[in-house]
N, C-alpha and C positions, 0 to 999 in steps of 0.2 A: 305378430310374429310368426315365425316359420314353422310350418310343422315339423314337427321332430319326434321321432320314434327311438327310445332307449331302452337297451334290453341288459342289464347289468347283472351278472351270475356268479355267485359266490360257489366255486366249486366244490368246498367241504362241506356246503350245507345242501349240494343239487340230490333231489329223489328222484330215482327213476319210476316215472307216473305213467303207465302205459293204459292199454284201452282194458287191464283187468283190474283197474279201480272199481269201486262201488258208490254208487251216492247213498249218502246215511240216510236218506229218505226212504231207501230200499235196502237195508243192509245185506251184507252176504250172508249167505246161510250155509251149513255145513251139516245137515242131519247125522246123528240125532242132536248135534249141540243146539243151544236156544241160541236166537239172535243177540248179538251184541247191543248194549244198551250205551248210546252214546249222544253228547250235546254238544254244541260247541259257541261261545258267544265272543264278541269282536267288541270292546269297548275303547271309546277314546281315551288318549291321554291329554294332558294339559299343553298349552301353546308351548312351543319349542322356539326359543329365541338361539340361534345359531351364534350370535356373537358372544355367547356366555357358555357353550358348550365345549368343556375340554377332553371328552372321554373319546376313545377310538370307536365305541358303537353308542348307538343312542335309542331309545325304544319308541316305536311309531305307533304302537297299539298295545292294548293291554288283552291278551287272549285267555279264555276260559274253557276248557276241555275237560270233561268226565267221560270216563270208560271204564268198563269194569275190567279190563285186563290192562298189564302194562303193555304201554306202545310208544312206538316213536314217531313224534310229531314235528312236521317243518309246515311254514306257511309260504305262500306267494303272495305280493302285493302290486298292485297296478294303482299308481297315481295319475290323475288328468289335470290338462293344462286348461286354460280358457275355453279353446275348443277340444271336443269330446276327442276327436281321433290323436290329439297329441297327448303323449302318454309316456310314461316311464315305469320299467316293469322289473323288479327284481326280487331276491328269495330274501326269506326272513327267518330267524331261528325260532326256537322253540318258544321265546320269552317275548317274542315279538320285536327283536332287535335287530337294527341293520348296520353296517359301519357308517359313521357319520360322514364320512366323504363321498360314499355313495349317495345318501340322501341329499345332500348340498350340492353335488352335480347335477341330480335330477329337477329338484327344483327349481336351481338356477336357470336350466336349460328351458323349463316350461315357462316360469315366471319372470326371469330376470332378477338383477340381485338389489333392485329398490328395495330397502330395509321396511316394510311395511307388513302387517300381518297379512297372511294367505291362508284363506281357508280353502281345504283341496280335497276333492272327491277321492276317498279311495277304495276300492274294491278288494277282498282278501280271500284267498282259497287256502283251506287248510287238508293238509294231507296227513292220514294215520296209518300208520302201517302195524299190522295185527295179524299174527301167525302167517306170514307171506301175503297176505293181500293188502292192497291198500286202498283205504276209504277218503273220500271227499265232501268237503262242506264249503259252502260259500258265504259271506257275510260282506258288509259293506259299512264304512265309517267314516268321518271326516278328520283330516290331518291339520293342525293349526300351525304354521311355521312362518317366521320373522328371518330372512336372509339375512347373512353376515356381510354388512358393506355400510361405508361412513355415508353420513348425510351429506350429499354433494348440492351445493347451490347451482342456479343456472348460470352465475357469473361472480367473478373476483374482481377486486381492483387493487392495483400496485399501492402501499401506502410505504413511502420511506423518502430514501434522500433526495430522488427527484421531484417531489411535490412537497417537501418540508415535512414530511411525515403528516399530512394532513388525513385524517380518516375519513372526511367527507367528499374529498377529492374522486373523480369517475374518469380521469383523464386516459389512464392506463388500464384497460380492459383486459381479462383474462378469459376467454370464452372458447366453446366447441363450436361454434355457429350455430348455437340454439339448437342441437339435437338431444335426444336423451342422454344425459349424462352417464347413464349404466349402460349404455348399449356403445358410447362413445367418449369414456374418461378421457380422451387427450385434450386438454386444454392451452391453447397459445396466444402469446402477446409480443407484439413489437414494441420495443422501447428504445429512446434514443441514447446513444453514449454520450456521457458528460463531455461539453466542450473541453475542460480542463485536463480529460485523460484521468481523473479520478474512479475509483471504486463505485460501483451502485450497492447500497443496505437496501433492505426492503423486508415489508411481510406482505402477505395478501388477503385483504381483508374480503370477505364474502359479501354479497348483495344484500343479504339478511341482517349483516353488522355495519352497514355504512352508517356514519353519523356519530360513532363514539363508541359502540361495542367493539371492544379488541377480545373478546373472549372465544370468539369463533375463528379467529385468524388461522390462516396457514403460517407455520414456523418451519425454520429449519431443523431436520433431525441430527442425531449424534453421530449419524453414518453421513458420510459426503455424498452429495445426490440423493439425499431420503428428506422428507417432510413429517410433519405431523400436524394433526388437526387440534382446534380448541386452545391455539396460541401456546403450546405445551413445548415451545424451543427456542432459539435464537433467532436471530437476523440472517434472512437468506443474503450472499456476499458473491456480487458478480465483480471477480477479478479484471482488471482493465486490461483491454487488447489493445497494443499499439496499432492505429489506422481504422480501428472498428467506428464506423457510424451508427451503427445501430445493434442491439441485442435483440435475438429470438429466443422467446423463453418458452420451454414446454413443460408441463405438468401432467402426470397421468395419475389421476383421482383415485383409481381403486388401488394401484400397486405402490402408493405413496412416494412415487421418484419424481425428479425435476432435474431439468439440464439447461445449459443456455448455449447459443452460438453467435459468434460475434459476425457481424454484416458489414463489409468494406466494399466499396465501389471499383471495380477493376474497369480499364480501360473499355473492354467490351464483354457482351453478354451473346449469346448466339440463340438464333431461331432453328430449329430442327423440324423439317417436315417431308413427305414423300417426295416432294419437288426436287429435293437436294439429297436424297436418299439418306434422311434421318440423319445426316453429318452433324457433328457436334461443332465445326468450327467452320463450314463452309459460307455460313449466312450470318456475319457480325451485325449487331446493333451496337453503335456508338456511344460512348457514354457524353451526354450534351452536360453533365454538371449534377450535384445533389440527387444524384440516384436516377437521373431520368436518361432514358436510353431511345435510340430512333434507328430505325431500317427502311428498305423499300424492299418487298418481296411478292412474290405470287406465292397463294397459299389454297388448296384444293379442299374441298368441304368433305368431309365425311359422311358415309352413310352407313346402312346395314351391309352392305357387301363389299366396304372397303375399311383401310386402316388409315385413311387421310386423317388430315387435321394437323394440329402442330403441337409442339410444346418449346420451352425456352430451356437452354443449358445455362446454369447460372452457377460459377464456381464450381462446374463439374457437377453438379446435381440436375437431373431431367424434372423440371418443374412443370407441371399442369394443373387440372382441377376439374371443373363442371363441364362434361362433353356437351352440355346442350348449345346448339347453333346459335351464336351470338358475335357481335362485332367489339365487347368491352366486356370485363370482367376481373376477377381475382385470378391468382393462382398459389398454387400451395409448393413451397420450397421442397424439392427432392420428393413429389409424391404427386396425386392425383392422375386422374385420365389425361388422355390428348383431348386439348382445348379444340373449339371446331369454330367455324365461319363458313358464310356462304364463298365458293369460288371466286376468286379475282385476285388483283394486284392490288396491295396495301400498303400505307404508310404505317407502319408498326412502331407504336410507342409502348414503353415499358416504364414503369415509376417503381423502382426498387425500394422505395422507402415505406411505401404502402401497399406492395405486392398487387399493383393494378397493371392492366393491360388496354390498351385502345387500337382498334384498327379504323384508321380511315381510307375508303376506297378511292384508289388512284384510276378514274374514269379513262385518263387520257394524259399523255405526255406529249408535249409539241416542243417546235421551235418557234421561235419568234425574234424578231428584229430585221436590220436594213438588209442582210443576207437573204431573208426569206420573201421582204417585199420588193427589193430591186430598189429601193430609195431610201430616205433617212428615217423613215416612219416604223413605228413599231407596232401597228396595230392589227396585225392578222397573224394569226397561230396556222402553222404548217404540222397537222396532226400525226402523231407517230401511230404504230400498233404493236402491240406487244406480242412475241414470238414466244409460244410456249415450247418449240423445237430449240431456236436459239438462245432461249432465256434472254432476251434483251428486248428493247423496245427500238422499232425501225421505221425510216423515213427514206422513201427512195421518191427521187422528184429533183426538179430544177433549184438551184440555189444560185446566187450571184456575190460577188466580192463585196465582202461587208462584216456586221457585227451581228452576232446573235447568242441567245442565250436558251437553255430547255428550262420549260415550266408545268408546275402540274395542275390540271384542273382548268385551264385557261385563267389562272390566277397568280398573282405576283407574289403571293403568300408564300408559296415554297417555289423557288427557282434555283437553278444551277448556273454556275459560272467558275471561272479560275484561270489559273496560268499555264495549263498544260492538258493534255487528252486523258492524262490518266491521275488528275489531282483536280478533280472538280469538288466544290462545296455548295450546299444548298444556303449558305450563311455569306452574304455580301461578297460573292464570288465576282471577279472580273468578268467583261465581256468578251466571248470567244471571237476568233477571226477566221472568215472564209477568205482565202487569197484570190480565189479566181473564180468564175461563172462557170457552171456545168451541171449536169445530171449527174446527182451522187446518192449514193446510200450511207446513210447516217445509221450508226448503231449507237445506243445508249443503255448503259448499267446503271441506276442511280445509287445503287450501293455494291461497293466492291471493297473489301476490308477497310470498311467505314468511309469509303469516298464514291465519288462518281466517275465513269470513263465513258470515252466515247470514241469512236471510229470514224473517219470518213474515207470511203472510196469511190471512184468513177462506178454510175450504173452501168449494167449491162445493156 
């Protein structure tokens, strides 16, 4: 837990305690008057269950003070977190009371909101004002508090119309990726939209209830967009959205709210990175079907001194995730850090159905065909070089009249052909034509508005 220092003051109770206060062990004397006789004890109160507290103030200790004269008494308390330098400090009235909100804020900041008993060390300073002088005494005790929060399982599973209301089924899992649910109470799940365009009805079964126990299910609240625990409500309903392929469901376990978003597959999503000026539409990935997208782009690695890396722009949302350097992973729709990878040119693939991405390094793109070899054989590649200034692959050298294609990594699994210089495809494209022999400069961009383009000009 981060180190926290909270100082919460109540102006109405503040006491001006300056250097003129006297320790009760050495009481102030004013001859010929006798020394004052004063004692203080601080007694603990019983366990405070914040879920049951309905008053604006609450007693956190029971003070007992005896003094010969009438006096004005106030207290200051300090409670400590798991680490001694994590603490919260606040003023307390003469009966040991503090505002409930002040205590709850302090305990949650130090210990979190998990609803388990916390035994909290507490120091108390008492201040008694007598005859214009302020006297001080100190003591300590413990404070027993149970934070106010629901019991949150590690995961929940959709039980509803998608799986025949089978309470044992774990197909559709609602999770926050395994982090502490009291630190990250946002749970999400992606479910398929029914093929027949119908609504989805469901409840959420906690992991502890899988197998037939419905008593702990999350159920719809009486106010739209809310939910209740312990199956104390109706079914959740997702109203069918035309064209939806999936629905992303989000639950906030602390605020007791839920929402959903329809996911449909557009023709393009986009790669945004430093190399294209973080453009939202300069580098498209074309839809191949079933939520799978593909493009070919240069990406620069991020480090401590740069903001490089990349994100995906999906339905207008900037989608990122874990910044750890990798060539595959998952993305968070509309959030997350910049994704990161080693600098290089990549085949970029995104599966919107399961929010995953994969990069395959393009070590080289080459020309291959009879125009390269000077005869009918297709056995030798003429490698191209990627230019970061011209942002394309370049070959300069001799070519003869004949046919050719472009291919990736000296392999036919990815190759480009087509019927025109601005209409290349890597899916069964036709052989390209070179009309005359000569020295040429050939440029190639494997992805431009979802297609490949190339140019051929005489070399200098």
